[in-house]
C-alpha positions as CSV (number, residue, x, y, z in Angstrom):
1,M,57.9,100.2,-18.2
2,D,56.5,99.8,-14.6
3,L,53.3,97.9,-13.7
4,L,51.2,101.0,-13.2
5,S,52.1,102.4,-16.6
6,K,51.2,99.1,-18.3
7,T,47.9,99.1,-16.4
8,I,47.1,102.6,-17.4
9,I,47.8,102.0,-21.1
10,G,45.7,98.7,-21.0
11,V,42.8,100.6,-19.5
12,V,43.1,103.4,-22.3
13,I,43.2,100.8,-24.9
14,L,40.1,99.0,-23.6
15,I,38.3,102.3,-23.4
16,A,39.2,103.0,-27.0
17,I,38.1,99.6,-28.2
18,I,34.8,99.9,-26.4
19,F,34.2,103.3,-28.0
20,I,35.0,102.2,-31.5
21,V,32.7,99.2,-31.2
22,Y,29.9,101.5,-29.9
23,Y,30.3,104.0,-32.7
24,L,30.3,101.3,-35.4
25,Q,27.1,99.7,-34.0
26,S,25.6,103.0,-33.8
27,S,26.5,104.2,-37.2
28,G,25.2,101.0,-38.6
29,V,28.5,99.6,-40.1
30,F,27.3,96.1,-38.7
31,G,24.1,97.0,-40.2
32,T,21.6,94.2,-40.2
33,Y,18.0,94.5,-38.7
34,T,17.8,92.3,-35.5
35,I,14.2,92.6,-35.2
36,T,11.6,92.4,-37.8
37,Q,9.0,95.0,-38.6
38,N,6.1,92.9,-37.3
39,Q,8.0,92.3,-34.1
40,A,8.7,95.9,-33.5
41,E,5.0,96.8,-34.3
42,T,3.8,94.2,-31.8
43,L,6.2,95.2,-29.0
44,V,5.3,99.0,-29.3
45,L,1.6,98.3,-29.5
46,N,1.7,95.9,-26.3
47,D,3.6,98.8,-24.5
48,L,1.1,101.4,-25.6
49,Q,-1.9,99.2,-24.3
50,N,-0.1,98.8,-21.0
51,T,0.7,102.5,-20.7
52,F,-2.8,103.7,-21.9
53,Q,-5.2,101.3,-20.7
54,N,-8.7,101.3,-22.3
55,A,-7.5,103.8,-24.9
56,V,-8.3,103.2,-28.7
57,I,-4.7,102.6,-30.2
58,N,-3.9,102.1,-33.7
59,I,-0.5,101.7,-35.5
60,T,-0.9,103.8,-38.6
61,N,2.5,103.7,-40.2
62,V,5.8,101.6,-39.9
63,S,8.8,102.4,-42.0
64,K,12.6,102.0,-41.6
65,S,14.0,104.5,-39.1
66,Q,16.9,106.8,-39.7
67,Y,18.6,104.9,-37.1
68,Q,20.0,101.6,-38.4
69,G,18.4,98.5,-37.4
70,S,15.4,100.3,-35.9
71,W,11.8,101.1,-37.1
72,H,9.9,104.3,-37.1
73,I,6.3,103.6,-35.8
74,I,3.4,106.1,-35.8
75,A,0.6,105.4,-33.6
76,S,-2.7,107.2,-32.9
77,V,-4.1,107.2,-29.3
78,V,-7.5,108.1,-28.1
79,L,-8.2,108.4,-24.5
80,N,-11.8,108.4,-23.3
81,S,-13.0,107.7,-26.7
82,T,-16.7,107.6,-25.7
83,S,-16.7,110.7,-23.4
84,P,-17.9,114.0,-24.6
85,C,-14.3,115.1,-24.4
86,P,-11.9,112.5,-25.9
87,D,-8.3,113.1,-26.1
88,Y,-6.7,112.3,-29.4
89,S,-3.0,112.4,-30.3
90,I,-0.2,111.2,-32.6
91,L,2.9,109.5,-31.1
92,S,6.0,108.2,-32.8
93,F,8.8,105.7,-31.9
94,D,12.1,104.7,-33.1
95,Y,12.3,101.1,-31.8
96,P,14.4,99.7,-30.5
97,K,16.9,102.7,-30.8
98,Y,15.0,104.5,-28.1
99,N,13.1,101.6,-26.6
100,F,9.6,102.5,-25.8
101,V,10.2,106.4,-25.3
102,Y,7.9,108.1,-27.6
103,K,7.6,111.6,-29.3
104,V,4.3,113.5,-29.4
105,E,3.9,114.4,-32.9
106,S,0.5,116.1,-32.8
107,I,-2.3,116.9,-30.3
108,Y,-5.6,116.9,-32.2
109,T,-8.0,117.1,-29.1
110,Q,-7.4,117.7,-25.4
111,N,-9.2,119.0,-22.4
112,C,-12.4,119.7,-24.5
113,I,-10.4,121.8,-27.1
114,V,-10.0,120.9,-30.9
115,Y,-6.5,122.2,-31.8
116,Q,-5.9,123.6,-35.2
117,K,-4.1,120.4,-36.3
118,G,-7.3,118.6,-35.4
119,L,-9.1,120.5,-38.0
120,N,-6.4,120.3,-40.7
121,Q,-5.2,123.5,-42.5
122,S,-8.6,123.8,-44.2
123,S,-10.4,123.4,-41.0
124,I,-11.8,119.9,-42.0
125,I,-12.8,117.7,-39.3
126,G,-11.2,114.5,-40.2
127,S,-11.6,112.2,-37.2
128,Y,-14.5,111.2,-34.7
129,P,-12.7,112.7,-31.6
130,A,-12.5,116.1,-33.3
131,A,-16.2,115.9,-34.3
132,I,-17.3,114.9,-30.8
133,T,-15.2,117.7,-29.1
134,K,-16.4,120.3,-31.7
135,S,-20.0,119.5,-30.9
136,Y,-19.6,119.6,-27.2
137,D,-17.8,122.8,-27.4
138,A,-20.6,124.4,-29.5
139,N,-22.6,125.6,-26.5
140,I,-25.8,123.9,-27.6
141,T,-28.4,124.6,-24.8
142,V,-30.3,121.4,-25.2
143,L,-27.1,119.4,-25.2
144,D,-25.6,121.2,-22.1
145,T,-28.8,120.8,-20.1
146,Y,-28.8,117.1,-21.0
147,I,-25.2,116.6,-19.7
148,K,-25.8,118.7,-16.8
149,K,-28.9,116.8,-15.8
150,Y,-27.4,113.3,-16.3
151,G,-23.9,114.0,-15.4
152,F,-20.8,114.2,-17.6
153,D,-19.5,110.9,-16.6
154,N,-22.7,109.2,-17.2
155,V,-22.9,110.3,-20.9
156,T,-21.6,108.3,-23.8
157,T,-20.7,109.6,-27.3
158,S,-20.2,108.2,-30.6
159,A,-19.7,109.9,-34.0
160,I,-20.4,108.6,-37.5
161,Y,-19.5,110.4,-40.8
162,Y,-22.1,110.4,-43.6
163,K,-21.5,111.3,-47.2
164,H,-25.2,112.0,-47.4
165,L,-27.7,112.1,-44.5
166,S,-31.5,112.7,-44.4
167,Y,-33.3,113.9,-41.4
168,N,-36.8,115.5,-41.0
169,K,-36.9,116.1,-44.8
170,Q,-33.7,117.8,-44.8
171,N,-30.7,116.5,-46.8
172,Y,-27.0,117.1,-45.7
173,S,-23.8,116.2,-47.3
174,D,-20.5,115.5,-45.8
175,V,-21.5,115.6,-42.2
176,W,-20.7,114.0,-38.8
177,Q,-23.6,113.0,-36.5
178,V,-22.5,112.9,-33.0
179,N,-24.9,111.1,-30.6
180,Y,-25.1,111.5,-26.8
181,T,-26.6,108.8,-24.7
182,T,-27.1,107.7,-21.1
183,P,-28.4,104.6,-19.4
184,K,-30.4,107.0,-17.3
185,S,-32.6,108.1,-20.0
186,N,-34.2,106.6,-23.2
187,T,-33.5,110.0,-25.1
188,T,-30.5,110.6,-27.3
189,I,-29.3,114.0,-28.3
190,A,-28.0,114.0,-31.8
191,V,-25.8,116.8,-33.2
192,I,-25.1,117.1,-36.9
193,L,-22.1,119.2,-38.0
194,Y,-20.4,119.9,-41.4
195,E,-17.1,118.2,-41.9
196,N,-15.5,121.2,-43.8
197,N,-15.9,123.8,-41.1
198,G,-17.5,122.3,-38.0
199,I,-20.7,124.5,-38.1
200,I,-23.7,122.8,-36.4
201,A,-26.3,122.0,-39.1
202,N,-28.8,120.6,-36.8
203,T,-29.6,119.2,-33.3
204,Y,-32.6,117.0,-32.4
205,N,-33.8,114.5,-29.8
206,K,-34.6,111.1,-30.5
207,T,-36.2,108.2,-28.4
208,T,-34.4,105.0,-28.1
């Protein structure tokens, strides 16, 4: 057998060995976790904080991935969390299998729209970004005037859920109160909306 033939055979054998080793690693035959759950969670969280600066980020679930040696990590990300139109989405990672490449599982609010998933199947508003966006998109005259007067970027929002809330001798149950404030005014616009359907229950001004 000449030198060229031996070389070709050697290369083929080497490629076959590399392929077999890669397959065994990918299929988990060697199967031990080389990274702990806490390490994976911390690394993914740090990457999200670098990618989405100033966002509100929470790791909501970590479990063993379908890929041996990796962790399936679910995270919630809220951009512009105090603006009248926060963007709220759910992302998933399989780390370290796919490094920091994430999959968008759900988009709850985006571009001042509450998507159906943001309201759940029964139209329940289960998050503060959905409550804020729903109130902003309700075409409330006094609120629209307030935001137009002081400027969208100058208005800050917050939303609090109440099992029971009383205002002006009226009682409400299972509602969100969304507050709109600005440093340019001592007046706050408060919007009360029902959790189960997003219907506006009341809107009022209060002096701070």
